[in-house]
Residue frames as a rotation matrix with the C-alpha (Angstrom) as fourth column:
MET 1
0.233 0.017 0.972 -35.63
0.872 0.439 -0.217 -26.23
-0.430 0.898 0.087 32.48
SER 2
0.956 0.194 0.218 -35.58
0.277 -0.840 -0.466 -22.50
0.093 0.507 -0.857 31.69
ALA 3
0.533 -0.838 -0.114 -32.04
-0.432 -0.386 0.815 -22.18
-0.727 -0.385 -0.569 33.06
LYS 4
-0.154 -0.563 0.812 -30.92
0.450 0.692 0.565 -24.81
-0.880 0.452 0.147 30.53
LYS 5
0.530 0.433 0.729 -32.69
0.846 -0.208 -0.492 -22.91
-0.062 0.877 -0.476 27.75
ASN 6
0.965 -0.198 -0.173 -30.99
-0.179 -0.976 0.120 -19.66
-0.193 -0.085 -0.978 28.79
ILE 7
0.102 -0.974 0.203 -27.56
-0.227 0.176 0.958 -21.38
-0.968 -0.144 -0.203 28.80
ALA 8
-0.083 -0.102 0.991 -28.23
0.802 0.584 0.127 -22.86
-0.592 0.805 0.033 25.35
ALA 9
0.831 0.420 0.366 -29.39
0.555 -0.683 -0.475 -19.50
0.051 0.597 -0.800 24.01
ALA 10
0.743 -0.621 -0.248 -26.29
-0.416 -0.720 0.556 -17.80
-0.524 -0.310 -0.793 25.43
GLU 11
-0.124 -0.810 0.573 -24.06
0.146 0.556 0.818 -20.43
-0.981 0.185 0.049 23.88
ALA 12
0.279 0.317 0.907 -25.81
0.925 0.167 -0.343 -19.96
-0.260 0.934 -0.246 20.51
VAL 13
0.997 0.076 -0.026 -25.26
0.070 -0.979 -0.191 -16.20
-0.040 0.189 -0.981 20.70
GLU 14
0.367 -0.930 0.002 -21.58
-0.417 -0.163 0.894 -16.72
-0.832 -0.329 -0.447 21.59
ALA 15
-0.123 -0.377 0.918 -21.17
0.598 0.710 0.372 -19.13
-0.792 0.595 0.138 18.63
ARG 16
0.646 0.429 0.631 -22.72
0.763 -0.378 -0.524 -16.59
0.014 0.820 -0.572 16.24
GLU 17
0.916 -0.354 -0.187 -20.51
-0.296 -0.913 0.282 -13.82
-0.270 -0.203 -0.941 17.58
ALA 18
0.061 -0.930 0.363 -17.43
-0.111 0.355 0.928 -16.02
-0.992 -0.097 -0.082 17.16
GLN 19
0.102 0.040 0.994 -18.41
0.895 0.433 -0.109 -16.78
-0.434 0.901 0.008 13.56
THR 20
0.927 0.281 0.248 -18.96
0.360 -0.851 -0.383 -13.10
0.104 0.444 -0.890 12.84
GLU 21
0.653 -0.744 -0.142 -15.58
-0.458 -0.538 0.708 -12.20
-0.603 -0.398 -0.692 14.39
ALA 22
-0.080 -0.690 0.720 -13.83
0.323 0.665 0.673 -14.91
-0.943 0.286 0.170 12.38
ALA 23
0.426 0.323 0.845 -15.43
0.898 -0.041 -0.437 -13.62
-0.106 0.945 -0.308 9.16
GLU 24
0.998 -0.049 -0.034 -14.29
-0.050 -0.999 -0.022 -10.07
-0.033 0.024 -0.999 9.98
VAL 25
0.287 -0.950 0.119 -10.72
-0.297 0.030 0.954 -11.26
-0.911 -0.310 -0.274 10.63
LYS 26
-0.060 -0.277 0.959 -10.68
0.751 0.621 0.226 -13.10
-0.658 0.734 0.170 7.29
GLU 27
0.742 0.424 0.520 -12.02
0.664 -0.577 -0.476 -9.99
0.098 0.698 -0.709 5.50
THR 28
0.856 -0.483 -0.183 -9.37
-0.358 -0.810 0.464 -7.78
-0.373 -0.332 -0.867 7.14
ALA 29
0.001 -0.881 0.473 -6.61
0.046 0.472 0.880 -10.24
-0.999 0.021 0.041 6.19
ALA 30
0.177 0.123 0.977 -7.85
0.929 0.306 -0.207 -10.34
-0.324 0.944 -0.060 2.62
GLU 31
0.976 0.170 0.139 -7.82
0.204 -0.937 -0.282 -6.51
0.083 0.304 -0.949 2.44
ALA 32
0.560 -0.826 -0.073 -4.27
-0.449 -0.376 0.811 -6.40
-0.697 -0.421 -0.581 3.83
ALA 33
-0.053 -0.599 0.799 -3.11
0.419 0.713 0.562 -8.95
-0.906 0.365 0.213 1.26
LYS 34
0.696 0.370 0.615 -4.38
0.709 -0.217 -0.671 -6.85
-0.115 0.903 -0.414 -1.65
PRO 35
-0.501 -0.861 0.082 -1.74
0.863 -0.491 0.117 -4.64
-0.061 0.129 0.990 -3.20
CYS 36
0.267 0.590 -0.762 -2.71
0.499 -0.761 -0.414 -1.00
-0.824 -0.270 -0.498 -2.67
CYS 37
0.823 -0.033 0.567 -2.60
0.486 -0.475 -0.734 1.70
0.294 0.879 -0.375 -5.27
ARG 38
0.170 -0.838 -0.519 0.87
0.673 -0.286 0.682 3.19
-0.720 -0.465 0.515 -5.43
VAL 39
0.995 0.093 -0.032 2.23
0.051 -0.761 -0.647 6.32
-0.084 0.642 -0.762 -7.11
TYR 40
0.161 -0.972 0.169 5.64
0.987 0.160 -0.023 6.69
-0.004 0.171 0.985 -8.73
CYS 41
0.899 0.200 -0.389 6.95
0.284 -0.943 0.173 10.11
-0.332 -0.266 -0.905 -7.65
GLY 42
-0.055 -0.998 -0.034 10.39
0.456 -0.056 0.888 9.94
-0.888 0.033 0.458 -9.26
PRO 43
-0.340 -0.131 -0.931 11.45
-0.622 -0.712 0.327 11.59
-0.706 0.690 0.161 -12.50
SER 44
0.775 0.624 -0.098 9.82
-0.451 0.437 -0.778 10.37
-0.443 0.647 0.620 -15.73
VAL 45
-0.443 -0.854 0.271 11.80
-0.403 0.460 0.791 7.59
-0.801 0.241 -0.548 -17.43
ARG 46
-0.020 0.445 -0.895 10.99
-0.999 -0.037 0.004 6.91
-0.031 0.895 0.445 -21.07
GLY 47
-0.092 0.083 -0.992 9.62
-0.462 0.879 0.117 3.40
0.882 0.469 -0.043 -21.55
VAL 48
-0.768 -0.226 -0.599 9.44
0.371 0.606 -0.704 2.82
0.522 -0.763 -0.381 -17.80
ALA 49
0.006 0.774 -0.634 7.25
0.994 -0.075 -0.081 5.29
-0.110 -0.629 -0.769 -15.92
ARG 50
-0.127 0.030 0.992 5.97
0.275 -0.959 0.064 8.81
0.953 0.281 0.113 -15.98
GLN 51
-0.967 -0.254 0.015 6.16
0.080 -0.359 -0.930 10.93
0.241 -0.898 0.368 -12.86
PHE 52
-0.677 0.695 0.244 3.05
-0.610 -0.343 -0.714 10.74
-0.413 -0.632 0.656 -10.67
THR 53
-0.317 0.555 -0.769 1.57
-0.583 0.525 0.620 7.68
0.748 0.645 0.157 -12.39
VAL 54
-0.029 0.426 0.904 -0.81
-0.935 0.308 -0.175 5.66
-0.353 -0.851 0.390 -10.22
TYR 55
-0.581 -0.208 -0.787 -0.42
-0.504 0.851 0.147 1.88
0.639 0.482 -0.599 -10.26
PRO 56
0.339 0.699 0.630 -3.29
-0.939 0.298 0.174 -0.17
-0.066 -0.651 0.756 -8.87
GLY 57
0.991 0.043 0.130 -2.16
-0.045 0.999 0.012 -3.64
-0.129 -0.017 0.991 -7.92
GLU 58
0.412 -0.885 0.215 1.20
0.710 0.460 0.533 -4.93
-0.571 -0.067 0.818 -9.12
LEU 59
0.226 -0.469 -0.854 3.85
-0.465 -0.822 0.329 -2.65
-0.856 0.322 -0.404 -10.57
PRO 60
0.943 0.080 -0.324 4.64
-0.333 0.312 -0.890 -3.19
0.030 0.947 0.320 -14.26
GLU 61
0.718 -0.687 0.113 7.68
0.672 0.726 0.146 -5.32
-0.183 -0.029 0.983 -15.10
ALA 62
0.220 -0.671 0.708 9.59
0.554 -0.511 -0.657 -2.38
0.803 0.537 0.260 -16.63
LEU 63
0.465 -0.008 0.885 9.20
-0.540 -0.795 0.276 -0.37
0.702 -0.606 -0.374 -13.43
ARG 64
0.962 -0.133 0.238 10.21
-0.122 0.571 0.812 -3.32
-0.244 -0.810 0.533 -11.22
ALA 65
0.504 -0.825 0.256 13.34
0.844 0.407 -0.348 -3.82
0.183 0.392 0.902 -13.33
PHE 66
0.203 -0.387 0.899 14.12
0.088 -0.907 -0.411 -0.07
0.975 0.163 -0.150 -13.01
LEU 67
0.754 0.144 0.641 13.69
-0.588 -0.288 0.756 -0.28
0.294 -0.947 -0.132 -9.25
ASN 68
0.868 -0.493 0.054 16.13
0.431 0.805 0.408 -3.18
-0.244 -0.331 0.911 -9.12
GLU 69
0.193 -0.819 0.541 18.67
0.828 -0.160 -0.537 -1.14
0.526 0.551 0.647 -11.10
HIS 70
-0.530 -0.269 0.805 18.03
-0.060 -0.934 -0.352 2.07
0.846 -0.235 0.479 -9.12
PRO 71
-0.331 0.406 -0.852 17.05
0.830 0.555 -0.058 1.06
0.449 -0.726 -0.521 -5.57
ALA 72
-0.915 -0.010 -0.404 16.75
0.240 -0.818 -0.523 4.70
-0.325 -0.575 0.751 -4.47
ALA 73
-0.746 0.664 -0.055 13.71
-0.447 -0.437 0.780 5.01
0.494 0.607 0.623 -6.75
ALA 74
-0.372 0.605 -0.704 11.83
0.595 0.738 0.320 2.52
0.713 -0.300 -0.634 -4.54
GLY 75
-0.660 0.053 -0.749 11.62
0.671 -0.407 -0.620 5.28
-0.337 -0.912 0.233 -1.93
LEU 76
-0.788 0.377 -0.487 9.55
-0.458 -0.887 0.056 7.31
-0.411 0.267 0.872 -4.37
VAL 77
-0.501 0.726 -0.472 6.94
-0.095 0.495 0.863 4.62
0.860 0.477 -0.179 -5.04
VAL 78
-0.973 0.108 0.206 4.46
-0.223 -0.181 -0.958 5.41
-0.066 -0.978 0.200 -2.30
PRO 79
-0.476 0.879 0.031 0.94
0.853 0.469 -0.228 4.40
-0.215 -0.082 -0.973 -1.27
ILE 80
-0.240 0.446 0.863 -1.62
0.631 -0.604 0.487 6.73
0.738 0.661 -0.136 -2.73
ASP 81
0.756 0.589 -0.284 -2.57
0.586 -0.416 0.695 8.07
0.291 -0.692 -0.660 0.71
LEU 82
0.281 -0.741 -0.610 0.97
0.582 -0.374 0.722 9.49
-0.763 -0.558 0.326 1.05
PHE 83
0.075 -0.266 0.961 1.10
0.991 -0.087 -0.101 10.93
0.110 0.960 0.257 -2.45
ALA 84
0.786 0.294 0.544 0.23
0.326 -0.944 0.040 14.54
0.526 0.146 -0.838 -1.63
GLU 85
0.874 -0.484 -0.048 2.86
-0.139 -0.342 0.929 14.76
-0.466 -0.805 -0.366 1.11
VAL 86
0.134 -0.866 0.481 5.59
0.627 0.450 0.636 13.11
-0.768 0.216 0.603 -0.96
ARG 87
0.302 0.038 0.953 4.81
0.901 -0.337 -0.272 15.25
0.311 0.941 -0.136 -3.98
ARG 88
0.960 0.070 0.270 5.18
-0.017 -0.951 0.308 18.36
0.278 -0.300 -0.912 -1.85
ARG 89
0.690 -0.717 0.101 8.39
-0.121 0.024 0.992 17.13
-0.714 -0.697 -0.070 -0.25
VAL 90
0.316 -0.558 0.767 9.99
0.903 0.426 -0.062 16.27
-0.292 0.712 0.639 -3.63
GLU 91
0.476 -0.032 0.879 9.96
0.561 -0.759 -0.331 20.00
0.677 0.651 -0.343 -4.38
ILE 92
0.948 -0.175 0.265 11.52
-0.314 -0.637 0.704 21.10
0.046 -0.751 -0.659 -1.05
PRO 93
0.264 -0.930 -0.254 15.34
-0.321 0.163 -0.933 21.10
0.909 0.328 -0.256 -1.27
GLY 94
-0.546 -0.651 0.528 17.06
-0.725 0.053 -0.686 19.03
0.419 -0.758 -0.501 1.40
THR 95
0.327 0.692 0.643 14.17
-0.870 0.487 -0.081 16.65
-0.370 -0.533 0.761 2.16
ALA 96
-0.365 -0.423 0.829 14.78
-0.174 0.906 0.386 12.91
-0.915 -0.003 -0.404 1.79
GLU 97
0.437 0.636 0.636 12.37
0.526 0.393 -0.755 12.80
-0.730 0.664 -0.163 -1.12
SER 98
0.900 -0.171 -0.401 14.13
-0.380 -0.758 -0.530 15.65
-0.213 0.629 -0.747 -2.90
ILE 99
-0.061 -0.989 0.137 17.49
-0.826 0.127 0.549 13.99
-0.560 -0.079 -0.824 -2.39
LEU 100
-0.188 0.098 0.977 16.19
0.230 0.972 -0.053 10.69
-0.955 0.215 -0.206 -3.77
TYR 101
0.799 0.584 0.140 14.62
0.303 -0.191 -0.934 12.42
-0.519 0.789 -0.330 -6.74
ASN 102
0.686 -0.587 -0.429 17.83
-0.709 -0.671 -0.217 14.24
-0.160 0.453 -0.877 -7.62
LYS 103
-0.277 -0.789 0.548 19.92
-0.563 0.595 0.573 11.10
-0.779 -0.150 -0.609 -7.16
ILE 104
0.104 0.395 0.913 17.75
0.514 0.764 -0.390 9.16
-0.851 0.510 -0.123 -9.57
LYS 105
0.947 0.279 -0.158 17.69
0.039 -0.587 -0.809 12.02
-0.318 0.760 -0.567 -12.03
SER 106
0.306 -0.910 -0.279 21.51
-0.880 -0.382 0.283 12.20
-0.365 0.159 -0.917 -12.00
GLU 107
-0.347 -0.429 0.834 21.70
-0.189 0.903 0.386 8.47
-0.919 -0.024 -0.394 -12.68
LEU 108
0.567 0.667 0.483 19.59
0.363 0.324 -0.874 8.73
-0.739 0.671 -0.059 -15.85
């Protein structure tokens, strides 16, 4: 009888572990689905966006329309964890970020 109890207890533990793992997977998926905070690193555009503005969640409609008109600007809307590096690279001539910045600025 004790062997059957041990098997039942082991199965109960496995079931709880599977439930916990499933809950963790759902939580991770929910986190991944949330839009992260992003920063616009391009030149300020009146009525659209100021340089280095942080946008939690969805981007405003005016900025989305600007990005459709100027696709290069999308390369300067970056996750907040990349902000410091991109900000530094915008100021270094010849980097991709600097080239994008100057291209957008010349289009304004």
